[in-house]
N, C-alpha and C positions, 0 to 999 in steps of 0.2 A: 249538498255540499259533495257529496260524495259523486255525484254524477259529473259536477264541474271538474273534479279532479282526475276522473275517467278520460274526460274529455282531453284534459290539458296532458294529460300523459298519453294520449294518442297523437295529439300533435305535435309532440317531442319526438314519437318513434318515426312520425313521417317525414319531420324533419331532417332527423339523421340518415334516413332513408334516402331523400332527396340529393343530400351531400355526398352518399355514397356514390349515388348515380352520376352525380356531375363529377364527382372525380375519376370515375372508372372510363366517363365519355372524354375527359379531359387527356387521361393516358393513352386512349385509342386514337385520339385526334395527334397528340406527340408522335405515336408510333407511325404515322401516315407520313410519306415523304413530302406530301404536299401542304402538310400541315406547316404554317409559318406566315410568311408576309402574304401570302394568295389569300388567306383566309382573314387575317387580321390587317388591318392597316396599321400604318405610323401612328395616325391620331388614336385610334381605338388602343394600342398598347401605351400610348402616352398618359391616355385617360385611366386606364389601369394602374400606371405607377403613381398617378395623382391622386388615386382613390384614398378614402379613410380607414376602409376596411383592409386589415392585414392579408386575408385570403386574397381579395383582388389585385393588391400590391405583389403578394408573392408569385400569383399567375402569370402577373406582367414580367416580373424579374426572370421567372422562367423561359417565357417566350423570347426575352431579350438574350439570355445567355444561348439559347438553342440559336439563335441567329447568327450570334456572335463564332459559335463552334462550326456553323456550316458555312462560315467566311462569308456571310452576307452582310450587308451595311446595319452596322449597330451602333455606330457613331452617334446618330443623332440624338439618340436617347441620354445623352450622357448627361444633360443638366437636370432630367427627371430622376435618374438613378441616384444621383448625387444627394438630391432630397431625403432619400430613404437610408441615409447613411446612419442615422440616429435612430432608425428602428428598434423600438424592442424587443422584435422579433429575432430569433436567433437563426433561423433560414434565411430570412431575407438579408439580414447583416452578411451572413456567407456569400450570396449571391452578387450583394453590393460590392464586396471586398474583392472578390474575383473578376467584376468586370472593371473596378478602378486601376486594378494591377495589369489588366491585359490593354487599357487605353491611357492611361497616365500619361505616358509619353507623348501620345498625340493631342492630348488636352491640358497641358501643364497649369494654366491658370486656371481652369474649372475643378482638376483635382486637388488644388489647394483649398478649395472651399471645403472639402470633406476632411482637413487636416484636424479641426477641433472637435468635430464628432468622434475621429478615431482616438485623440488623445483622451478624451472622456472616457472611452472604453477602455483604457489603459487603467484606470482604476475602477472597473466594475468586479462585482463581487464573485462574478464567474470566471474560474481560470481559463476556460477555453475561449469566453470573449476576450479575455487580456491577451491571450496567446495568439489570436486571428489579429487582432488590433497590431501587435508587434510586427506580425509577420508581414501584413499589409503595408506599415506605414515603411518599413525597409524595404519592401518591392515598388513602391513608388518612385520611380527612376527620374525625381526631379532635384536637382542640386541645390535648391534654395534652401532644401528642408533638412540638409546634412545634419546640422546641430539640433535639429527637434529629433531627429533620428538618433543620435549620439545620447541625448537626454533619455529618449525611450529607452534604449539598450541598458542605460545606467541603471534606470528604474527595475528594469528586467532583471539584471543581475543580482539586485537584491529581494526579488519577489519569493513569497514562501511557496510558490508550486514550482514543483521542477520543471516542468511542461513550459512555462514561460521561462525560466532560465535557459531551456534547451532552443527556444526560441530566438531567446536574446543571442546565443552562442553563434546560431545561424544567420542573424543579421549583421553580424560585426563584418563580414567579409563584402556583403552589399553595401555596407556603410562606408568602407573604405574604398570601394570602386567607385561610389558616389562622389567622394570627396578625399582624396589621400592626405589632407592636411590633418584629418583627425586621427593620425595615426597615434600619436602620443597618449590620446584618451583611450582608444581601442586597446592598446597595450595593457593599460590599468584593467581593463574588465578584464582581459585572457587573462591576467595573472589572478583575477579572483574565482572564475570559471574553471579554470584547469584545477583549482584545490577544492572544486565542488565535491560533497560526499556521494551525490548521485550518480552512478556509472554512465546513464544514457543523457546525462548533462555533459560530462568529460569527452566524450568522444566527439560530437560536434566542436566544442571548444578545441580538441587538437586538430582538428581539421581547418578550424579557421586560422588556428596560430601558424600551419604550415602556409596557408596562403597570405597571410597579413605580414608576418615576420618571422619566417624559418630561420634567419641567423640569430636570433635573439635566445640563445641556447640558455643564457642566465637564468630566464625564468622558469626553466624546467627542472633546476637542481633540487628545489625543496619539493617538488611535486612528483619526481622520477619514482619514488618507491610507492607513492599511491596511483599512478599511473599503471606500473606492473601490475599491482594486486586487484585493479577493476579492470584488468584487460580481458579476464576471461568472461565477465559479464556483460559486457558491452554488444551492442549490436555490430553485423558485419562491418557497415562502414565506419563505424568508430573503431574495430579492432585494426581495420586496413589502415586508416590514417595513423593510428597510435605504433602500430608495428613500423611504419616508415619513418615516424619520428624517431622512434626508440633505435633504429638500426643507424640513424645519423648521429643520434647523440653519444651511442656506445663508440663510433669511431672518433669522436671528437673530445670525447673525456675518459675513454679507457686505453692507455697505452698496450700495445701487443708486447706481452712478456713471453719469452720462452725459456726453458730452462733445460740443459743438456744433461740427459741419463745415460748412464753406463749399463749397458744390460748384463748382469752377471751370467756367465756361461759355466754351468758345473758339468762335470764329466763323472759320470756312473762307473764304478770299477766292474770291470766285467765277471768276476766271482765276488759272491757276497762277504765271503771271510777275507777279502784282500783289503788291506789297508790303504786308503786314499792318503796323499801328501796335502794337507791343508797349506803347507808353507810355501807352496809353489803358486806363484800367482798365475792368473788366467785372465787375460785380455779380452774385454767382451767388445761388442760393437755401440758406438754411442748413437743416440737417437734425440731427438727435440721433443718437448712436450710443452705445450702451450698451458701457461698459467693464467686462469681464469680469476677475476676478481669476484667477489662476495655479491655484490649488487649485479655485475653482469651474470651471474650464475642463477641471480633470482630471476633475471628475465627469461632466462633459456627455461628454468622450469615452469614458469609459465606459457611460454610457447609450447612446451610439449602438450600441454592438455588442449591446446587450439588444432593439434592434428585430427582431432575426431570432428572438427566442424563440417557441416554439410556444405559449406560454401568454398567451391574450388579456388577464388582468388585469396582467401584467407591461408588455405595451405601452402600454396605458391607464395606468399609473404613470410610463412614460417619458413620454409626451405632458403628462403632469400636470405634470412635472418642468421640461418644457421649456417649457409654456405658462407657468409661474408664476414661472420662473427665468432662462429664456434667451433670448438675441436670437432675431429672427425666423427667421435661417437654421437654427438647430436645429430650430426648431417646424415649418420647413418639410419638411425631412428626415424626420420622424415621420409625415406626412400619408399617405404610401403604405401604411405598415404598419398605420395604424388605419383606413384604409379598407378593407383588406384582410379585417377581421373581418367584413364584411357577408357573406363567403361561410361564416360559422360557423352553427350552428343559430339559431333563431329568437329563442330566450331570449337568446343572445349578441348577435345583432343588434340587439336592442332597445336593450339597453345601449350597445353602440357606437354607436347612432345618436343617443342622449342626448348622447353625449360628443362627436359630431361637431357637433352642432347647435350646442353651446356654444363650440367651438372657431370655427366658422365666422361666429357672431355677432361675433367680434373680429377675425378675420384669414379672410376667405372666399375671397381670391385664390387660394391652393395647392391649393384642391378644386375649380378648373374643369376641370382636364385629367381628373378623375375624376367626371364629371357624369352618363356614361351609367350607371353604378353605382347611381345614384338613381332612375333610372326607376321607374316603379310596375308592378309583375307582377301577372297576375291570380289568383296563389295567396298574395298577401300578405294577412295579416290587417289588421284595423282599426289596431290600434297601430303596425304598421309603415309601411303606406302613408301615416299621418297625419303619421309623422316625415319619410317622405321627400318629401312634398308640401311641407312647411315648407324642407326644405333647398333644393329646386328655387327656391322664391322667394327666398330668401336668396342663391343663387348668381347668380340671373336677371340683375341689373344688370352682372355681372363674366365674363359668358360672351359668344361671338361671336354672330354675327347668326344664323347656322345653328343654334345650339342656342336660341337665343330662339325663335326659328319652331318647332323640335322642342316646346320645354316647352309653347309655348302651343297648340300642337295637341292635344297630350297631354291637358291640362286642359280644354278644349273637349270632347275624346272622353269623358272621365270624368263630365265634367258635363251629358251627356246618359244618364248610366247610369240605372239601378234602385234603387241603394242609396242610401237620403235621405243618409245622415252623408257618403259619398263626393261625393254632387252639391253639398252644402252645401260641404263643404272644398273641392272644386275651384273655385267660385265664388268663393269668399273668396280663395284663391291666385291668382286672374288678376287681382283687385283689387289685391292687395299687388304683382303683378308689373308693374301700371299705376302703382301709385305708386313703385315703386323706380326704373323706367325711364320717363321723358317719352317718349322716343321711338316708344314702342310703346303709350301710352294710346290713342290712337285706334284701333288695332286692337282692344285689348282692349274698349274702350266699344262698336264695332260688333258683336263676337261678343256681349257681353252685353245688347244691343238686340235681337239676332235671336233670344234666348232667352226675351225677355218674351211673346211670342207663343204659347209653349209651354202644353202643357195640363196640365203639372206644376206645379202651385200652389207647391210647394217650391221648385223651380228659378227661377220668376218671381219669389216673394218675394226671395229670395237675390240674383236678380239685381238688382232694382231697389234693393235697399240698397246693392249695391256701386256702381250707378251713381249713386246720390245721394252718395254719398263723391266720386266722379271729379266730379260737377258742380260741388261745392263747393270745388273745388282752384282753378277758373276759371270762376265764373259767367257773365262778359260773353260767352265764347266758346260757351256751351252753350245758345243761345235755341232754336234749332231741335230740340235734343235734347230740350228740355223739351215743345214743342209735338208732337214726334214720340211722346212718352210719352202726352201726352194723347188722343191718336187711342185709344190701347190700353184707355182707360177703358172704353168701351162693351163691349169684349169680356173683360176681366179680372174675374172673379168672386173672387178671392182677396182677403179683406179687407186683410191686410197691405200687399199691391201697390197697391190702391186708395187706402190711407191714405198710401203713400210719395208716389204721384203727386200725390194733392192737397195734401200738404205741399210738394213741390216748386214746384207753381203758385203757392201763398201767398207761397214765398221769392222768387218771379220778379215778382211783382205788381207792383213799383214800379220794377223794373230799366228798362224802356222805355214810358214812359206812355201815348206814342202808339199802339204797338201791345200793348197789354194785353189777353189773353185771361181773366184771371182773372175779371173780371164775367160772361162769357158761360158759363164753366165753372161758377161759382157757381150761375148761373141754372138750367144742365141739371141739376145735383145736386139742386137743392131738389125737383124732382118726385120723386125716389125716397128722399126723406130718410127716411119713415116704415120703408122696407122695408131700409135701411142697418145694420151691424151697428154696435156702439157705436163701436169704435176709428174707423170711418170717419165717424161723425157727430160725433165730436170735431173730426176735422182738418175737417169742412165748416163748423163752427161758428167755427174759428180761421180758416179762409180767409175767413169773412163778415167778422170782425174787420179782419182786414189789409186787405181791400177797401176797407172803411168808412173805416177810419184814412187810407186813401192818398187817398180822396176828400175828408176833411177836411183834408188838408193841401195838395190843390191848390185847394180853393175858399176858403181863408182868404187873408189878406194875403201879401206877399211876406215880411215878417219871420217870420211863423209857419208858412210855407212849408219855410225854411230856418233850424230853430232851433239854435241852440249845443247843445253837450252837455249833455244833460240832466242836472238836479239837482232834487232831490225835498227839499223844506222842510216845516216842521211842519205849515203850514197846509194844504199841499197833501195829506200824508198825512190830516189830519183829514177834509179836504173827501171823500176817497175813502171813508175810513172810514163817515161820515154817510152817504153815496150808498149804498154796500152796505148798510148797517144799514136804511135807509128801503126799499130796494128789498125787501129781506129781509121788511120788516114788512109792505107792502104785498102781497106775493106771498101771506103767511101769511094776512093779513085775509082776501084774497080767496078763498083755499082754503078758510076756514071760515066763509064766507058772509056776511060782515061787512061793510057797506057804508058809505063814508062818506058820510052825508048833507050835511055842511058842507063845502063848497068850500075848498080852501085859498085863501088872500088873495094869494098869488104866483104863483097859477097864470095860465099863460098861453095862448091860443088857440093850438094849431097851424095851421099854412099850410094851405089848402085842396089846394093842389098841392105835393107833393114829388117830389124827383127819384127816378130809378129803384133807384140805389144804396141811397138810404137807406129806401126801402120794400123791398127786398130784406132789408136788415139786420133790419128791424122783423118782418120775415116769420120770419128765422130764429130771431129770439127767441121769438117766439111759438111755433114749433114745437118749440123746446129748451125752453120751459117746462112743457109738459105731456108731455115724455117719462118714460117710468118710471124711466130711470137718475138716481139722484141726484146723481151725478158730473157728469153732462152738465149737469143744470140749474143746480149750483153753479158751473162755468164761463161758462156763459151768463150769470149774473148778476154774475159778475165782469168779464165784458168789458162789459157793457151799462153798469157802474159807471164802466169806465174811459174810455168814450168818451160819457158821458152830456153832457160839457161841450164841445162843439166848440171854443171858445176856449183849452182848457186839455188839451194831448194829450202833454205832456211824459212823464208817467209810462206812459201808452200806448205811446208811441214807444219808451221805454225796455224796455218788458216784451216787445212784438211785432215790432218792427221792429230791435234790436239785432243787430249783425254776430253771426253764428254762428262759432265757432273752425273752422278747417281738420280736418276728421278726418282721422287717420292710423291705420291698422290694424296695428300692431305684431305681430312675431310672435308666436306663440302662447309660444314658450320664453322671451321676453323677462323673464318672473318668475323664471327658474331661471339666469339668467346669472352670478348672484351666488353661487351654491352651488358649493361644492368639486368639481371635476371628478375623476370616478373613483370616487365614493360611491355610497352606494345613496340617500341623502337628494337626490340629483339626478334621479335615476330616479323617488322616488316624488312629489317637487315640494311643494307647499303643502299636499298631504294630510298632511306630516311633521310640520306645526306649525313655530312661529318657532322653535325650537331645533332642530329637525332631529330624526331617529331619533337613539336611545340610542348615545353611543359619537363623535356627529359633532363634530367642531371645525375651526373655520376655520383658515386658515394665519395665522401671526403677521404684522404688517407687517414690512417691510424696518426694519433697524436703521439710526437715526441716523449719518451719517460723524461719525468720530470716538468713537463709542460702542462700537465693535465690539471685540472681544478680540483680543490681539496676535496679529498672524500668527505669531510664534515658539513660540507654544504646541502648533501644530501640526505643528512641525518634529520629526524622528526624535531620540531621545535620543542615539545613537550614529550619527556619521556612518559608513556603510559604503563600501566601495571602489565604483569606478563599477561593475565587472563586478556586484557583490553588488547595487547599485541597478537594474541594468537587469534583473537575473533576479528581483528582487521584484515588478517591474513587469509582469512577463509572466504570462501565465496558468499554469493547470497543464498544459494540453495545448500550449502554445507551449514550456514546459521540458522536455515529454518529447521533443519534436522535435528542440530542440536537444541534448539528450542522446544521442539517437541518431544525429545527424548527428556529434557529436564521436567516438563510439564507433566509427563507420563510417570518419573519419580516421585515428583512433589505429589500429586493428586493421583493416587490408585484408582484404578478403574471400578465402577460400581459392582456391586456383589462380588468382589475379590476378599474381603475382609471375613472373618468367621464370628459369629454370633454366639451366646451362651449355647452350652451343650451341644455344640459343634454343627449348629445351623448357620448357614449365610447370614450376614448381617442385612444383606438386601432383600431376603425374603422371611422376615421376621413376623411372627403373629402378635395380636395384641397381649395373648397372655404372657409371651416371653418378654415383651416389653415391661409389663407389670411385674414379673419376676425378677427382672435385673433391678428395676427400682427398689425392692423389699430388699435383695441382696446388699445393694449399697448402701441403705439403710442399717441394715445389722451390722456391717462392715464397719459403719461409723460408729456405732454403739459399742464393738467389741473394742474398737480404738480407745475409746474412752477409758473403758474398764482396764485396757493393759496401762494406759497412764496411771489410773489411780493405784494400781497393782505395783508399778515400778516405785511409787513414792512411799506405800506403805513398807515395802522390802528395804528400800534405804533408810527408813527410820530403825527398823529392827536391826538391820544391820549394823547401826551406829550404837544401838543399846547392848546388844549381845555382842561384846567384842571377844569375849572368851572363847564361844564356840565357832571356831573359825571354819572347822570341814563342813559343817551344816549350812553355814552363811554362803561358801563357796558353791555348793551345790545346788541351793536357792537361785545364785546370780547365774548361773548356766542355764537354768530353766528358764527365767525371764529373760535372760538375752535369746533364747532360741524362740521364744514365745513373740518377741519384739520383732524379731527377723520376718517369723511369718506373717505378722500384722502388716508388716511394711510392704512385704510382696504384694498383700490382698490390698492395700492402699493404693500402688502403683497401676496394679491390673483396674482397679475402678476408675483411676483417673485417665487411664489411656481409653476404656470404653468408652467413657463421659465424652472424651474429645472426639471420638469417631462419631459419636451421636450428635455431637454438635456440627461437625463437619458433613 
């Protein structure tokens, strides 16, 4: 018998070794790229799937799934795979469910054959099998089974396992997309799942609510406080969905209330002994304070805990909640975690910077202490440093003098770089800094003027554009600046730069008539008129028109030199049109070689001697008349018609010398500040279109006061005790810590008590245990003796009434002895209880 048992054990060992070798070979073949349809034919795989051995069926399913994920034909195995839907093997069942979800739409009729087996799995004892069955049934996109899926979700909502209930919550949007007519049933299921005690069931239920029925806010009232309390314990996806829902809910259910508070202004007397007159009222400034509802404040306190989350999307969602709902102090507490996202990879930095810009445009003050995080690094790509420069210019007016100097130095350094985009953005950033802080405008202007002499045409062009904007802020104080720019006309060859300088000279032509350099500049520019580019020629013609108009205004009478606000009447407009038409006709006739032999009756002989400015103007018109650019010729005709009548210059004054609005260069993200924080549309910007990306929705407006739902709807149905309320408001981790502390207080640690004679109770010897038993017995005997003594003493006291002094002394002695015995009895009881424990 011993030999037979030894042989059987050896055979069992050999069998196990053979199976392990087969599995290792199978894994090696599966890692080989040639493993698959070339090694095993379709008939062989079907034979494995039809086998009665679970190992062969599992091997066949693995080969089918391998073919499916390699995008090779796996649909011919559908009928063979469906047969194994009722397999008791869990691994086989998982692979069959994966195959069904992938191919059910291609073969809906064959997929229906597996519904009965899946329904049976819904009642399986294993919660994992029930979860997979519910997930698979909702994933089979066959509209015929919509009601069956709805019933399966109903069964899953009442399941004892929270994982099955979570699968039911995830199946609700799939069922709704399968058949929208099941919406009334699904709303009832959602109402049940939103009140689930498990936090990882509530998160998917909230996501399903936002997709199926986001307007049914009435379902949220009774679950509001429960959602807020479970928010901290949810996973990241559940937190994102819940924060989005609660933000919308707060806008619709909590009106925005503010209260004006008058700030008291107290004046301290200069001398300590001086008495202040308190009867004299002192007016203080008033400011508004937002009143926060208690339920809304509960949400803010829960959101503060999420600022330590490791997920960047959760932090941005909390910032969005504070940005649109909370008072400023809550938003200031979220600035640090938001700035900390700049340590993430570049794609997350990009999203974080867009959100930081949006927040900083409304409240830049909290970001000033993190200004060092926004300095541009050499490794930053284009989309990163562009946003950093924008943030620096937004924070520039609110930082100290030291950081202002650092920022300007950084911008000056990058403006001298080789990247044209970085140079352009740096110069524009310097201009925005000068506009934001008037105290640094002179320094910025000095830096830009030094860059005008650069050899980089791109830098010179951008610098002059920014200089023009700064000069227009305060024209009278920049006369010398314009003169300094005119000096650079001879050395600057960039067409845009030359055009900008000429335009500035024309704008300042009439500021100081006694020291007007415009005619001399015009005289110099006419010499090289034919060699200039078209944009420069246009500005030269415009400068000539302005100089000639100022000359006409100075030479006319006093009434015409200070005209009233110009007004155009019908006669003036008609006269201008006739003049332009006559000029156009005369030019056309001259170009075609047609001469007017008959002189006009109203022709007047020109004066023999004309002033120099008029001669310059006529010479400019002559040069522009034969220029190849038709645009320039049309402009010259227009200016000639405007200035044809020296006594009527109202229209010319209106068009040429009208005051220009002061240019203001806004932040590039000004157009995005109305987009919702934390969305992809904010990053894409205007390219997303007017409606934004698909799924984008703006937050609703605040509900009007008096139209909000009753606060009693958010109250709990049953009012628990105080301890229960405290436990409900605690997180899961806090509950575990509290239970551990209670357990430690109720059950002291081993060896903490002291035994007889000062020895620890956990390390007592046998003699000590026996001594304790003897002492307990002697204690009981002494207790009986004291009882008998008390009885005898009471009898003697009743008999000897005359001897009162002696009886009183005896009673006092008996009472002291009784107290000692009681204390000993209590000590013995405590020791016995410890022993029992």
